N, C-alpha and C positions, 0 to 999 in steps of 0.2 A: 375189145375192150372202149367203150367210149372216154370220150377224154369228156371234161367239162368247158362248157364255153369261157370261151377269156372273157375279163370282165372288161367293164366299159372303159376307156380311158376318160378320166376326170375331165370337166369339165372346164376352159381355158379360163383361168381368171380374170375378171369384168378390169379393163385398161383403167386405174383414174383416173377420174372426173381434170377436165383441167382446171387449175387455179384459172378462178375467175380476175380479167384483168383488172389494173386497179383506177379506182373512178379516177376523173381525169382532175385534179387540182380545182378548185371554184378562182377564178377569174377573180382578181381584186377589183374590190368596189373603185371606184375614182373618188381619190381627195375632193372634198366639198371646198369649192373658189373659197378662196377666206372674205368675211366677209369686209365691204367696203369701210374704211374708216369713216367713221363721223365727221360731217362737215365742221370746220370750227362755228364756237357757236359765235353768233354777230350781235354784239352791243350796239343798240339801236342808240341815234342818235337823238333828243328832245328839244327843241331851238325853244320850245316853251319850259325850259329846265325853273327857272326859278318858281314858276305858279306851280309846277308838280313837286317842287322837293318842298314850298311852301304848305300843300294841301296836306300833304306827310307830316308834316311839323305841328300842324294844326292839330291834327285827327290824335297823335297821339305821343305821352313821353315818351316811351320808345318807338321812336321812328324807325321803323324797318325800310330803308332803301332798297326797289329792285334792278338791276343789272341797268345801264346805260348811261351813256355821256349825255348830261344835262348841261345845255348850255344857259350860264349866267348872267343875265344884264338887271338885275338886281337884287337888293342885300336879304338874305338868308331868314327868315323872323324865327330867333333861337328863345324859346322856353327854356326858366328856368326849371332845376331839376331832371333837364332831358338828356336822352343817351339815345346817341343818333349814329345808325351804323349799316353796312350794307345787310341784306338779305343773305341766309346761307349759300355761299358758293354766288355772290351777283358779287360781278367789278360796275364799282361804281365811279365815275371820274364828274367832278363841278369843273366845268373849265368857261374861264370868261372870254363871253361872246366878244369881237372883234371892236365893236363901234364900243362896250362898255368902260365907265372909266372910276368905276367904283369899288366896293370892296366886297367879299363876299359874304361877311361874318363882322356885324357890330353891338360887342355887346356890352349893357353898362347893368353891374352886379345881378347880373345872375352866374350858377355853376353849372354845368354842363359837361357831356362827356362826347367826345368825339372819335370816332375808331376806322381804321380798316379803309375812310374815304382818299381818295386822290385827288388835289385843290390842284388846278392847272391856272397858272395868269396869263399864261398865252402870250409870255415875253415876245416873242418873235413877232407881233402884233401890234405889241402894245410899247412900243419903244420911245415912244414920248412921255410915258408916264416911270420913267425911268428915276429910281428914290423918291417920289412924291406920294404921301403918307395916303392920301384921297386910294392911290389901288394898294394900299396894305390888300394880303388874304383874310387876315383875322385881325379885328383892332379889339382886343378883349377889356376892358375896365371893372375894377373889383367881383365879384364873385368869388368864390373858397373852393379850393381842391378843383378847379378848373383841371381839366385831363383830356389830355390831345396823344393818342395813342394811338401807334401802328398807323399813319397813315402816310402819304404821299405829298410833299408840296414838290412843287415841280412850277422852272419857271415862271417866279413871281417878278414883277418888273419894279419891287417894294419890298417891305418886311413882307416875311410871309407870315408870320406873329408877331402882333407890337401887343407888352400887355403894360397895365401901367396898373398901379395897388389893388395885386390880385393876390393875396396870400396862398400858401402854400399850389399854386402851380406845379403840375404832373406833367413834364413833356417828355416821352418814352415813347425810344422805341420806334420814330419817324424816321425817314428818307426828307433830307432838302437836297434838291437838284435843282442847278444855276436857277437858285434862289439868290437876288438881289442882296437881300442883308432876311437870313431865317429867323433869326431871332434878336429882336428890339425888345429889352425890360423894365421898366423901371417900379421897383418890388415899392416906391413909398418909404423905407425902411419899413417895411412889413417881411414877415418870414415868408423870405421866394419863392421854396421850392425845390425841386427836383427838374435838373435836367439830362437826362443818360440814356447812355444807349441808341443813340442814335445817328445815323450818318449825313454826312451833310460834304456835299462835290461841289465843287466849282472848275469850271474849264475855262481859257481863253473867248470861247463860242461867245459867254454874255458877262458883262460888266457886272460887280459885284465889288461892294466894300468893308464885313467884316460876318466873320459865321457868328457870332453868340457878343453881343454887345450888353452890358446890364448895369445899372445905378441903383446906388439906395435901397441895394441888397441885405439883408440882413438871413443868415445861415444858409445862403443856395448853394447847394451842391451839385457839379460837372460832372462825370463821371461815366467811363468807359463809352466816350462817345468816339468815333472813327470821324479824322476831319478831313479835308485836303481840298485847297487849288482858292479860299478868300484872297480877292482883290488881285488874279492874278493878269482880269484883264482889268484895271481900274477903273471906281465910279468915276461918271462925267462929272458929280462933283460931291464934295464930302458934309456938306450945307455942315452940324456941328458937331460933327463925330471929330475932334481936332488930332485923333488916333484910329488909323484905321488899318485896312491892309492885315489882319492878324487873324488868327481863326478864334479866339478868346481875348475878350476886352474886359475888365471888373473895373471898374472905379466908383468911389466915394459910396462902400460896403462893407462893412463889418461879418467877422468869422464865417468866410466861403468857404469850399472845401472844392480842391480842383485833383480828381484822380480817376489812374489808369482810364484818359485817354490814348487815343495813338492818334497824333498831327502830323501830317505830311506837309508838301512846303507850301507856305502862301505866300503872299508879295511879299512881307515883313517881316513876321514873324510867327511863331505859334500860341505866344501868350504873352500879356499884359499884365501884369497886376499893379493897376492903376494907380491914380492920385488916393489918399486917404482910404487907401485900402489898411485895414486894421485886424489884426487877430485870423489872419491867412495863415492856411494849407495847401499846398503843393505838393505830392506826392503821387509817386510810382505813375506817373504821365514817361511815352516817349515822344518829342519834340522834335523842331528840324527846323532850321533855319530858312530863310526867305529865298525868293526870287532875283531880287533887288542890285544882288554883284555885292558890294562892299558894304553896305547900310542892310542889307542882310545877311548876313553871317550868323546875327546873333539869334537865336530859336526863345530863349524866351529877356524879358526886363523888367525891372522891379526897379524902378529910377522916377516915381513919378510925385511931386509933394505931399506928404503927409503919410506918403507911404509905409508902416513899422512893423515889429510885433509881425514878422512872417517865417512858416519853415518852410523849409522847402528840400525836400528828401525824399531818396529813393528813385529819382528819374533819369531816364535816358537820355541823352540830350544831343544831333546831330548837329552841332555850332555851340556858341558859347551862349555865357547867361552874363549880364549886365546888370548893376544894381550901381544905388548912389548918387543918380543923376542931382535932380532937385531933391530928389526923399529917398526913399529906402534902405532905414535905418534898423536895429535888433534886429538882424537877422541872423539865422539858421540855416546852413549853408551844408549838409551833410549827406555821405552815402551816395553824392549820383555819379554818372559814367559822364564822360567829358568829351564828346571825338571834336577835335576843332581842325575848320579846312584852313587850308595857306590863308594867310591875310587875318585871319580870327584871333580872337581873344579866349578864351576859356574861361575864367571871371572876371571881369571888364569892374574892379571897386571903385568907383568915381567918389570925389570930396562929402558928398551928402551921409555913406555909407560909413558909418565912427562905432558903429557896437554890434558885435558879433562874433559867432565862431562859425570858420570856414572848415569842415574835418572830414575824414575816411571820404574824402573822393578822390573819383581816379577820374586823370586829366590828361590826357595823349592826342598828340598831335593824327591827322588823317593819314597822311603819310610822309614821305623819305621830306618834303618843302615844307621848313622848321615854321610854324607862325612865328608872332615876336614873342609871346609871353603863356604862360602858361593862368598865372593870377598876377592882377597890376590891382597896385595899393598904389593909389592917387590921391595927393592932397590930402596926407592926414597928420597935420600942419595942429591940428585942436588937442590940448592935452589931456582933456576926458575921451581920449579914443581908446576904444580894449579893443582889438580884434587880434582872434587865436584863430591862430594854421596850424592845426593838428592832423596828423597823420594821413596827409593823404599821400598819394603818389602820382606825381607831376614825369609827363616823361614826352621829347619829340621837339622842345624848342629853344628858337634861341633865347630867352628869356625862363627859366620854370618859376622863380617868384620877382617880381621887378619892381621896386620903391621909388617913389619920387612924386618932386614938388611940381609946381609952374616955375619954368625958369632951373629949375635943377639946383635951388637954395631952397634955405630956413631947416628947418627941424622938423622931423619927424616923432612923432609920440606913438605909443599902445601899440605898440608892432609884437607880436611873439610865435614865432617858430616852435613845434616841437614833433617831433616822431616822423614828420616829411621826407617820403624817398625822392629820389632824383634818378633818374637814366636818361641818355643820349639827349640832353641840352648841352647852348654850349656856354653858357653860363646857369648855375643852379638859382641863386638865387645873387640879386644884380639891386646894386646901389650908386648912384651917383659918388664921385671920392669928394662932391661940392655939399652934400648932405649930410646933416647932421645927425644922428639917432641918438634920440635923450635916453633909450635902455637901447641895452643888443638885440637885437632879433631873437638871437636862440641857435640859430642857424647860419 
């Protein structure tokens, strides 16, 4: 028997191909080197600054000034209706040349606008011109609605801005740094305009006299300014300014408003409502006493001859209020917060204050060292006197309310107390036994 040949063995399965090795990850690209920071722009200095600026002023009523420090050695010829401002993004400074003894701008009967310029009076190199009107940065006479906005006035050896009979002037958003006197205004009994949202700063580095002095102004508004340091290095001479060393001094003026200002320490005080000030409103300010020691303990004054019909309301005082020396009558003093340092008096009412209301005020000592008096009513010996003390809160004094005449003698008239509250005073109401009260005080 023949057997069949055996079936051939199956071919072995091919070995699987090895998996390809993974491609190596690409090396990360090196981070690009950071671009170098741009070099700070260099602002050119032009020694022929007066000529350059005057050429621009002559060329257009809309004078656009390129970046630069323009050294000023002569007056700038501002035209009626002109608007002067930096070019877009430009930094522009007008700086007094060291040997220059004059002004930057003298304007007569022109209306113009200046915005965004730095005016540098070079005080450090022009000390000999201190307080001299020939070195005012701006002298403005006449013109209507002159507008000075968002500028910087620095290192002025005299007035930064001097104005006369320039109605409705607008001084807004400027910075005044180390100016001998930033603003001196004589409105010549015209509607005075607005001084608002400016910053005033002086230190002991340069002599100064006052921040704002205004006279013969009608309906002036001083609003929203931040102020500190007037007169802390006293001026060499006070000239015709009998009252100095204050942030704000306004006199021979009517209908003005001082509101929403924040005033730090100055040499004498924050505010003087001066002689012949009538129909005045002082409201919602923060005032601070001066650096003078006992003479600077009061933060505001209403006491010069002819000052009357004044509403003083909603203010916060660090330091007292003095009224009624040779003037300061027909006053309404309401809803103020008065904090009194040692040695001070909350509301010091001298003899000329005979008619008015002191109501709703909080008058308190700064610390445990008791000042002498919260409210002092002095020399109320006129039978026409009518002073109402209503709903005040008085705390922390030797005498909460004190009443007296010269020599502790005579009769006191017309003082009425009602609804006042007292705390932590050694005596709430004090009257010498030698004084006769025409009518009982009421508390």
